[in-house]
C-alpha positions as CSV (number, residue, x, y, z in Angstrom):
1,M,-64.9,7.2,17.8
2,V,-64.0,10.4,16.1
3,K,-66.2,13.9,16.2
4,E,-67.1,13.1,12.7
5,T,-69.2,9.8,13.2
6,V,-70.6,10.4,16.7
7,Y,-73.9,10.7,15.3
8,T,-73.4,7.6,12.7
9,L,-73.7,4.1,14.2
10,Y,-72.5,1.2,12.0
11,V,-74.1,-2.3,12.7
12,T,-72.0,-5.3,12.4
13,E,-72.3,-9.0,12.5
14,N,-69.5,-11.1,12.5
15,R,-67.4,-8.1,11.6
16,R,-69.9,-7.9,8.5
17,L,-71.4,-5.2,8.5
18,I,-75.3,-5.2,8.1
19,G,-76.8,-2.2,8.6
20,V,-76.3,2.0,9.7
21,L,-78.1,4.0,12.0
22,S,-78.0,7.3,13.7
23,V,-78.2,8.1,17.3
24,L,-81.6,10.5,16.2
25,D,-83.0,7.1,15.2
26,I,-82.2,5.4,18.4
27,L,-83.7,8.5,20.6
28,T,-86.9,8.4,18.6
29,A,-87.4,4.7,18.6
30,D,-90.0,3.2,20.7
31,D,-88.8,1.2,23.6
32,G,-89.7,-2.3,22.3
33,D,-87.7,-1.4,18.9
34,L,-85.1,-3.5,17.8
35,I,-82.0,-2.0,16.1
36,E,-82.3,-4.3,13.1
37,D,-86.2,-3.2,13.0
38,I,-85.0,0.8,12.5
39,M,-81.3,0.3,11.1
40,D,-80.7,1.2,7.1
41,T,-79.7,-2.0,5.6
42,N,-78.8,0.0,2.2
43,V,-75.5,1.0,3.3
44,I,-72.8,3.0,1.3
45,T,-69.8,1.7,1.5
46,V,-66.2,1.9,0.0
47,D,-63.6,-1.0,-0.5
48,T,-60.3,-0.9,1.1
49,L,-58.7,-0.9,-2.9
50,E,-60.8,1.8,-3.8
51,D,-58.8,4.6,-5.5
52,K,-59.2,7.8,-2.9
53,E,-60.2,10.0,-5.7
54,L,-63.3,8.2,-5.9
55,V,-64.0,8.1,-2.2
56,A,-64.0,12.0,-2.1
57,A,-66.5,12.0,-4.8
58,Q,-68.3,10.0,-2.8
59,F,-68.6,12.9,-0.4
60,A,-69.6,15.3,-2.5
61,K,-72.0,12.9,-3.7
62,Y,-74.2,11.7,-1.2
63,D,-72.9,14.5,1.6
64,F,-71.8,12.2,4.0
65,L,-69.7,12.8,6.9
66,A,-68.3,9.4,7.1
67,L,-68.0,6.2,5.0
68,P,-67.4,2.5,6.1
69,V,-64.5,0.8,4.3
70,V,-65.3,-2.7,3.9
71,D,-63.4,-5.8,2.9
72,K,-64.0,-8.3,0.2
73,E,-65.9,-10.2,3.1
74,F,-67.9,-6.9,3.4
75,R,-66.3,-6.9,6.7
76,I,-65.7,-3.2,8.2
77,V,-62.1,-2.4,8.4
78,G,-62.2,1.1,9.5
79,I,-64.0,4.8,8.1
80,V,-63.0,7.4,6.0
81,T,-63.9,10.6,7.2
82,F,-65.0,13.8,5.6
83,D,-61.9,15.4,6.7
84,D,-59.7,13.0,5.1
85,A,-61.8,13.5,1.8
86,M,-61.0,17.4,2.0
87,D,-57.7,16.5,2.3
88,V,-57.5,14.6,-0.9
89,I,-59.6,17.3,-2.7
90,Q,-57.4,19.6,-1.7
91,E,-54.5,17.7,-2.9
92,E,-56.0,16.7,-6.2
93,N,-57.3,20.2,-7.0
94,T,-53.4,21.3,-6.6
95,E,-52.3,18.8,-8.7
96,D,-54.8,20.1,-11.6
97,F,-54.1,23.4,-10.8
98,S,-50.3,22.7,-11.6
99,R,-51.0,20.6,-14.8
100,M,-53.5,23.2,-16.2
101,A,-50.7,25.7,-15.7
102,A,-48.1,23.7,-18.1
103,M,-46.1,22.6,-15.0
104,S,-45.7,19.5,-12.9
105,P,-47.6,19.2,-9.4
106,S,-45.2,19.8,-6.4
107,E,-46.2,18.4,-2.9
108,D,-44.4,21.4,-1.3
109,S,-45.7,24.9,-0.5
110,Y,-44.7,27.6,-2.8
111,F,-42.2,29.3,-0.4
112,K,-40.8,25.8,0.8
113,T,-40.1,24.7,-2.7
114,P,-36.2,25.5,-3.8
115,V,-35.9,27.6,-7.1
116,I,-34.4,24.6,-9.0
117,T,-37.5,22.4,-8.2
118,H,-39.7,24.9,-9.4
119,A,-37.4,25.4,-12.5
120,K,-37.5,21.6,-13.0
121,N,-41.3,21.3,-12.9
122,R,-41.7,24.2,-15.6
123,I,-39.2,23.5,-17.9
124,M,-40.2,20.3,-19.7
125,W,-43.7,21.7,-20.7
126,L,-42.2,25.0,-21.7
127,L,-39.8,22.9,-23.9
128,I,-42.5,21.3,-25.4
129,L,-44.5,24.0,-25.9
130,M,-42.2,26.3,-27.3
131,L,-40.9,23.6,-30.0
132,S,-44.5,22.7,-30.9
133,A,-44.8,26.1,-31.8
134,T,-42.3,26.1,-34.2
135,I,-44.9,24.2,-36.8
136,T,-47.1,27.8,-36.5
137,G,-43.7,29.5,-37.6
138,S,-43.3,26.9,-40.4
139,I,-47.2,27.6,-41.7
140,I,-46.6,31.2,-41.7
141,T,-43.6,30.9,-43.7
142,K,-45.4,28.9,-46.2
143,Y,-48.2,32.0,-46.7
144,E,-44.9,34.3,-47.4
145,A,-47.2,35.2,-50.9
146,A,-50.2,36.0,-49.4
147,F,-48.7,38.4,-47.1
148,A,-46.9,40.3,-49.8
149,A,-50.3,40.5,-51.8
150,V,-52.3,41.9,-48.4
151,P,-49.6,43.0,-45.7
152,L,-52.7,43.9,-43.9
153,L,-53.6,39.9,-43.2
154,V,-50.6,39.7,-40.7
155,S,-52.2,42.3,-37.9
156,F,-54.9,40.0,-37.9
157,I,-53.0,36.9,-36.7
158,P,-53.1,37.7,-33.0
159,M,-56.7,38.3,-32.5
160,L,-57.4,35.0,-34.1
161,T,-55.3,33.1,-32.2
162,G,-56.1,34.7,-29.0
163,T,-59.9,34.3,-29.6
164,G,-59.0,30.8,-30.5
165,G,-57.3,30.0,-27.7
166,N,-59.8,31.6,-25.2
167,C,-62.8,30.0,-26.4
168,G,-60.5,26.8,-26.3
169,S,-59.7,27.2,-23.2
170,Q,-63.1,28.0,-21.8
171,S,-64.3,24.8,-23.2
172,S,-61.6,22.4,-21.7
173,T,-62.3,24.2,-18.2
174,L,-65.7,23.5,-18.0
175,V,-65.2,20.0,-19.4
176,I,-62.3,19.6,-16.9
177,R,-64.8,20.4,-14.0
178,G,-67.1,18.2,-15.4
179,I,-65.2,15.6,-15.0
180,A,-64.2,15.9,-12.0
181,V,-67.4,16.2,-10.3
182,G,-68.3,13.2,-12.2
183,E,-71.3,14.9,-14.2
184,I,-69.5,14.4,-17.4
185,E,-67.8,10.9,-18.8
186,F,-66.8,9.5,-22.0
187,K,-69.8,8.4,-23.2
188,D,-71.3,12.1,-23.0
189,I,-68.7,12.8,-25.8
190,F,-71.4,13.9,-28.5
191,R,-73.6,15.5,-26.4
192,V,-70.7,17.7,-25.0
193,I,-69.9,18.4,-28.8
194,F,-73.5,19.2,-29.7
195,K,-73.9,22.0,-27.1
196,E,-70.4,23.4,-27.4
197,V,-71.0,23.9,-30.9
198,R,-74.4,25.4,-30.5
199,I,-72.3,28.0,-28.1
200,A,-69.8,28.3,-30.2
201,L,-72.3,29.3,-33.0
202,V,-73.9,32.0,-30.8
203,V,-70.6,33.3,-29.9
204,S,-68.7,33.6,-33.2
205,L,-71.9,35.4,-34.8
206,I,-71.5,38.1,-32.0
207,L,-67.9,38.0,-32.5
208,A,-67.9,38.2,-36.1
209,M,-70.4,40.8,-36.7
210,V,-69.0,43.1,-34.0
211,N,-65.4,42.4,-35.4
212,G,-66.6,42.7,-39.1
213,L,-68.3,46.6,-38.3
214,R,-64.9,47.3,-36.9
215,I,-62.8,46.5,-40.1
216,Y,-65.4,47.8,-42.2
217,I,-65.0,51.2,-40.4
218,M,-61.2,51.1,-39.9
219,Y,-60.2,49.5,-43.3
220,D,-62.0,52.2,-46.0
221,Q,-64.9,49.8,-46.0
222,D,-63.5,47.2,-47.0
223,V,-67.0,44.5,-47.0
224,M,-64.6,41.3,-48.4
225,L,-62.1,42.0,-46.1
226,A,-64.6,42.1,-42.9
227,V,-66.6,39.2,-44.5
228,A,-63.3,36.8,-45.1
229,I,-62.1,37.7,-41.5
230,G,-66.0,37.0,-39.9
231,I,-66.0,33.8,-41.5
232,T,-62.7,32.9,-40.3
233,M,-63.6,33.7,-36.9
234,I,-67.0,31.7,-36.9
235,A,-64.5,28.8,-38.3
236,V,-61.9,29.4,-35.8
237,V,-64.4,29.6,-32.7
238,V,-66.5,26.7,-33.8
239,M,-63.0,24.4,-34.2
240,A,-61.8,25.8,-30.8
241,K,-65.0,24.9,-28.4
242,T,-65.2,21.5,-30.4
243,I,-61.3,20.6,-29.8
244,G,-61.7,22.1,-26.2
245,C,-64.4,19.6,-25.1
246,V,-62.8,17.0,-27.0
247,L,-59.0,16.7,-25.6
248,P,-60.0,16.8,-22.2
249,L,-62.3,13.5,-22.5
250,A,-60.3,11.7,-25.2
251,A,-57.1,12.4,-22.4
252,K,-59.6,10.6,-19.7
253,K,-60.3,8.0,-21.8
254,I,-56.9,6.7,-22.4
255,G,-56.0,7.2,-19.0
256,L,-54.5,10.4,-18.9
257,D,-55.0,13.4,-16.4
258,P,-57.4,15.7,-18.4
259,A,-56.0,18.4,-16.7
260,I,-53.4,18.5,-18.8
261,M,-55.3,19.2,-21.5
262,A,-56.1,22.9,-20.4
263,A,-55.2,26.3,-21.4
264,P,-51.2,26.3,-22.7
265,L,-51.5,22.8,-24.7
266,I,-54.8,23.7,-26.0
267,T,-53.4,27.2,-26.7
268,T,-50.5,25.8,-28.7
269,I,-52.6,23.3,-30.8
270,L,-55.1,25.8,-31.8
271,D,-52.6,28.4,-32.9
272,T,-51.8,26.3,-35.3
273,C,-55.0,25.3,-36.4
274,T,-56.2,28.6,-36.4
275,I,-53.4,29.5,-38.9
276,L,-54.2,27.3,-41.3
277,V,-58.0,27.4,-41.5
278,Y,-57.3,31.6,-41.6
279,F,-54.7,31.3,-44.7
280,R,-57.1,28.7,-46.3
281,I,-59.9,31.4,-46.3
282,V,-57.9,34.0,-47.2
283,T,-56.4,32.7,-49.9
284,A,-59.6,31.4,-51.3
285,F,-61.1,34.9,-50.8
286,F,-58.6,37.2,-52.3
287,H,-57.4,34.1,-55.2
288,I,-53.6,34.7,-53.6
């Protein structure tokens, strides 16, 4: 028996697990007590075919030092210790960080991984993100007339796309974390959207007012421009936070790792959506 389980005793009958008790239970029991009288028959177990990530989540949920592993006949065939769970959690976190940075996970450490392997793990996502960004470029080209009429409009694009990407990344990161710890499931999608939209309204109103005041002061008290950019800011933030919370849940639902719906991919998607929203609003405001 390993040190993690020295305080936990499993009771079996014909190899079938029927209860669990601790050394403390035995030490504090009366001399005439039977094991069946002091053991806990409500035993939390894991199946031999259980996914290792789900097993690791059980440790986080119940704060156990060990979990018994049983087969289909409920016969105990082994144990999983806290150390085992920590190894799995570390491995999963490493994979998630890699995917959130748009890279394929690597089993070796940073310095032990060859340069060519690092490049191979990164290039595919970089190609996908680069090529998808051409959509944004084609949309901007479509609105050349708007640029010609009001050249100042171009200067607000980096601010709007950057803010949208940051807001989307915030929401996606929190949702991915909630999924990882079992707090958020796909059935909670409407609750998550409702919460993120309320957050977005508060955040976007503050950003719009501060930015509107800046534009009003810097650009000759141009109220129309300040209002147009302010409305765009509100629309972009609400859209970004909605997309940022929905995509990880959708990925989980169809069997993909939610971590791939993190900063790089979310930002690329939101750049395109932000440009579309921005020019729809300013062209309507300035009739161009």
